[in-house]
C-alpha positions in Angstrom: 0.0 -0.1 0.0 1.3 3.3 -1.1 1.6 6.2 1.6 1.5 9.9 1.4 4.6 11.8 2.5 4.0 14.8 4.6 4.7 17.1 1.5 2.3 15.0 -0.7 -0.4 15.1 2.1 -0.1 19.0 2.4 -0.5 19.4 -1.4 -3.5 17.0 -1.3 -5.2 18.8 1.6 -4.6 22.2 -0.1 -5.9 20.9 -3.5 -9.1 19.4 -2.3 -9.9 20.6 1.1 -10.2 24.2 0.1 -13.0 23.6 -2.6 -14.9 21.4 -0.2 -14.9 24.4 2.4 -16.0 26.8 -0.2 -19.0 24.7 -1.6 -20.2 23.5 1.7 -19.9 27.2 3.1 -22.0 28.4 0.2 -24.7 25.8 0.8 -24.9 26.7 4.4 -26.1 30.2 3.5 -29.4 28.9 2.3 -30.1 26.7 5.2 -33.4 27.4 7.1 -34.0 24.0 8.6 -33.2 22.4 12.0 -32.4 18.9 12.9 -30.6 16.8 15.8 -28.4 14.6 13.7 -25.2 16.5 13.0 -21.5 16.0 12.1 -19.8 13.1 10.4 -20.1 9.3 10.5 -17.1 7.3 9.3 -17.5 3.6 8.4 -15.9 0.5 7.2 -12.5 -0.2 8.8 -12.8 -4.0 8.5 -15.7 -4.4 6.1 -15.2 -5.5 2.4 -17.2 -4.9 -0.7 -17.5 -6.9 -4.0 -17.9 -4.9 -7.2 -19.1 -5.9 -10.6 -20.3 -3.9 -13.5 -23.8 -4.5 -12.2 -23.6 -4.4 -8.4 -21.8 -3.1 -5.3 -22.3 -5.8 -2.8 -21.3 -5.3 0.9 -20.0 -8.5 2.6 -20.7 -9.6 6.2 -18.3 -7.9 8.5 -17.4 -10.4 11.2 -15.5 -7.9 13.4 -18.6 -5.6 13.9 -19.8 -5.2 17.4 -21.7 -6.2 19.5 -20.3 -9.7 18.4 -22.6 -12.2 17.1 -25.8 -9.9 17.7 -26.2 -8.1 14.3 -28.3 -10.8 12.8 -31.1 -10.3 15.6 -30.6 -6.6 16.3 -30.7 -5.5 12.6 -31.6 -7.6 9.7 -32.3 -11.2 10.9 -30.2 -13.6 8.8 -28.1 -11.0 7.1 -25.9 -9.4 9.8 -23.7 -6.3 9.8 -21.8 -5.5 6.7 -19.8 -2.4 8.0 -18.7 -0.6 11.2 -18.2 2.5 12.9 -14.5 3.8 12.7 -12.4 5.9 14.8 -12.8 9.8 14.4 -16.6 9.6 13.9 -18.1 12.8 15.3 -21.8 12.0 14.6 -24.0 13.7 17.4 -27.5 12.7 18.0 -30.0 12.0 20.8 -28.9 8.8 22.5 -25.4 8.9 21.1 -22.5 8.7 20.7 -21.6 5.8 18.4 -19.0 3.3 19.6 -16.0 2.6 17.5 -16.6 -0.9 15.9 -20.3 -0.7 16.3 -22.0 -2.7 13.7 -23.9 -1.1 10.7 -26.2 -2.8 8.3 -26.2 -1.3 4.7 -29.8 -2.1 3.7 -30.5 -4.2 0.6 -26.7 -5.1 0.6 -26.4 -4.0 -3.1 -26.3 -0.2 -3.7 -27.1 -0.7 -7.4 -30.1 -3.1 -7.1 -33.7 -1.8 -7.1 -34.4 -1.0 -3.5 -37.9 -1.1 -1.9 -39.3 2.0 0.0 -38.7 0.1 3.2 -35.0 -0.4 2.0 -34.6 3.3 1.1 -36.0 4.4 4.5 -33.4 2.1 6.4 -30.4 2.6 4.3 -28.0 2.7 7.3 -29.0 1.2 10.6 -26.9 0.6 13.7 -26.5 -2.4 16.1 -26.7 -0.6 19.4 -28.8 2.5 18.5 -32.0 1.4 17.0 -33.5 4.9 16.8 -30.7 6.2 14.5 -31.3 5.7 10.8 -30.2 7.0 7.5 -32.4 7.0 4.5 -31.4 6.9 0.7 -32.7 9.4 -1.6 -29.9 9.3 -4.3 -27.3 7.1 -5.3 -24.7 8.5 -7.8 -24.7 10.2 -10.2 -21.6 8.6 -11.9 -19.1 10.5 -14.3 -20.4 11.5 -17.8 -17.1 10.6 -19.2 -16.8 6.9 -20.2 -13.5 7.2 -22.0 -11.4 6.1 -19.0 -8.2 6.5 -21.2 -8.5 10.2 -20.5 -8.6 9.8 -16.7 -4.7 9.7 -16.6 -3.9 12.7 -14.5 -4.6 13.4 -10.7 -8.3 14.2 -10.2 -9.4 13.1 -13.6 -12.5 10.8 -13.5 -14.6 8.5 -15.4 -17.2 5.8 -15.1 -16.8 2.3 -16.8 -20.1 2.6 -18.6 -22.9 5.1 -19.0 -25.3 5.1 -16.2 -22.8 3.5 -13.7 -23.0 5.3 -10.3 -19.3 4.5 -9.5 -16.8 7.1 -10.2 -13.2 6.2 -11.0 -10.7 8.9 -10.1 -7.1 8.8 -10.9 -4.6 9.5 -8.1 -0.8 8.9 -8.5 -1.2 5.8 -10.6 -3.9 4.3 -8.5 -7.7 4.5 -8.7 -10.2 5.9 -6.2 -13.5 4.1 -6.8 -16.3 6.1 -5.2 -20.0 6.0 -5.1 -22.0 8.9 -3.6 -25.3 8.9 -1.6 -27.6 11.4 -0.1 -30.7 11.3 2.1 -32.0 12.0 5.5 -30.9 11.0 9.0 -33.1 10.8 12.0 -32.5 9.8 15.7 -36.2 9.0 16.2 -36.5 6.1 13.9 -38.0 6.2 10.3 -41.0 8.3 11.6 -38.5 11.3 12.1 -36.9 11.1 8.4 -39.4 13.6 7.0 -38.0 16.3 9.2 -34.6 14.9 9.8 -31.2 16.1 9.1 -29.8 15.9 5.5 -26.5 14.1 4.8 -24.1 13.8 1.8 -21.3 11.4 1.6 -20.8 7.8 0.3 -18.3 5.0 0.1 -14.9 4.7 -1.5 -11.7 2.7 -1.7 -8.3 3.1 -3.2 -7.6 0.3 -5.7 -3.9 -0.6 -5.6 -4.1 -3.8 -7.7 -6.2 -5.6 -10.1 -7.0 -9.4 -10.1 -5.4 -9.7 -13.7 -2.1 -8.1 -12.5 -2.6 -4.9 -14.4 -1.8 -1.5 -13.1 -4.8 0.0 -11.1 -5.6 3.0 -13.3 -9.1 3.9 -14.3 -8.4 2.8 -17.9 -7.2 -0.5 -16.6 -10.1 -0.9 -14.4 -12.3 -0.3 -17.5 -10.3 -2.8 -19.6 -10.5 -5.4 -16.8 -14.5 -5.3 -16.7 -15.0 -4.5 -20.3 -12.2 -5.8 -22.5 -12.5 -4.7 -26.1 -15.5 -2.9 -25.1 -17.6 -5.8 -24.3 -18.4 -5.8 -20.5 -18.2 -9.2 -18.6 -20.9 -9.5 -15.7 -18.9 -12.3 -14.1 -15.8 -10.2 -13.4 -15.6 -8.9 -9.8 -13.0 -7.0 -7.6 -13.3 -7.5 -3.8 -11.6 -4.8 -1.5 -11.8 -3.0 1.7 -14.2 -0.2 1.9 -14.8 3.0 3.9 -17.5 5.5 4.0 -18.0 9.2 4.9 -21.4 10.8 5.8 -21.8 14.2 6.9 -25.2 15.2 8.3 -26.4 19.0 8.8 -29.5 21.1 8.8 -29.0 22.1 5.2 -31.4 20.9 2.5 -30.7 17.8 0.4 -28.2 18.6 -2.3 -29.1 18.5 -6.1 -27.3 15.8 -8.2 -25.2 18.4 -9.6 -24.0 19.6 -6.2 -23.6 16.1 -5.0 -21.4 15.2 -7.9 -19.0 18.0 -7.1 -18.9 18.1 -3.2 -19.4 14.4 -2.7 -16.4 13.2 -4.5 -14.2 15.9 -2.8 -15.4 14.8 0.6 -14.4 11.3 -0.1 -11.0 12.3 -1.4 -10.4 14.4 1.7 -11.6 11.5 3.9 -9.1 9.1 2.2 -6.3 11.6 2.7 -7.0 12.0 6.3 -7.1 8.4 6.9 -3.6 7.8 5.2 -2.1 10.7 7.0 -3.5 9.2 10.4 -2.1 5.7 9.5 1.3 7.3 8.6 1.6 8.9 12.1 0.9 5.7 14.0 
């Protein structure tokens, strides 16, 4: 796994953190709502995800806490497929969340058709039954499907038109990210209508591919769709992480989400890498 040097990290933060602050600050100016779920949830320190051209499937997370109870507390027979990580600052009535607390990402598959019930219980928590995140929007992906052009830092593409997964080039590797937005409530699903809005999503840095190719966006596209013909049987399994920030601002538009959501995920990855470098 590659690590940022201090100089590289400073450049990374300067490049990506400033636009996030500007965009987030401008949106706060139009806020007129109030809500009790606030700040940031970080997820996924031990969970994995299996990605194909048609699905993003979150695998069972055996390290999620309380150990052995996720099947009964969340979705019977399904268990937790993510967990709360350190540096989570989410504030809500009945909180805080404990590091390692199990999370169930409802419907397991972000790209499959979800029922209304699934959408209203997008994220649920093993030890805080009243805390719930809904899903109103997944994606959008990139309008650029020519991943050969995503060959410089910050350049992005999607493997095919309509894919919600954005592939972003970063120093010869690929950040695969999928954005999400919706509502967060600490009074169960009944509180979602007047709950906080959140933006965020899941991401991971791809440092290798199953076929041994370099993990650039173009190589990822060629792995899934050699010669332009996509193979639905090919998959990549990798660790995953999530960043979700709740506030009292209105839900973002797809245009806003596509700009700030990716920037938030990139900054989250930079923070995680800098933290690991210091320990």
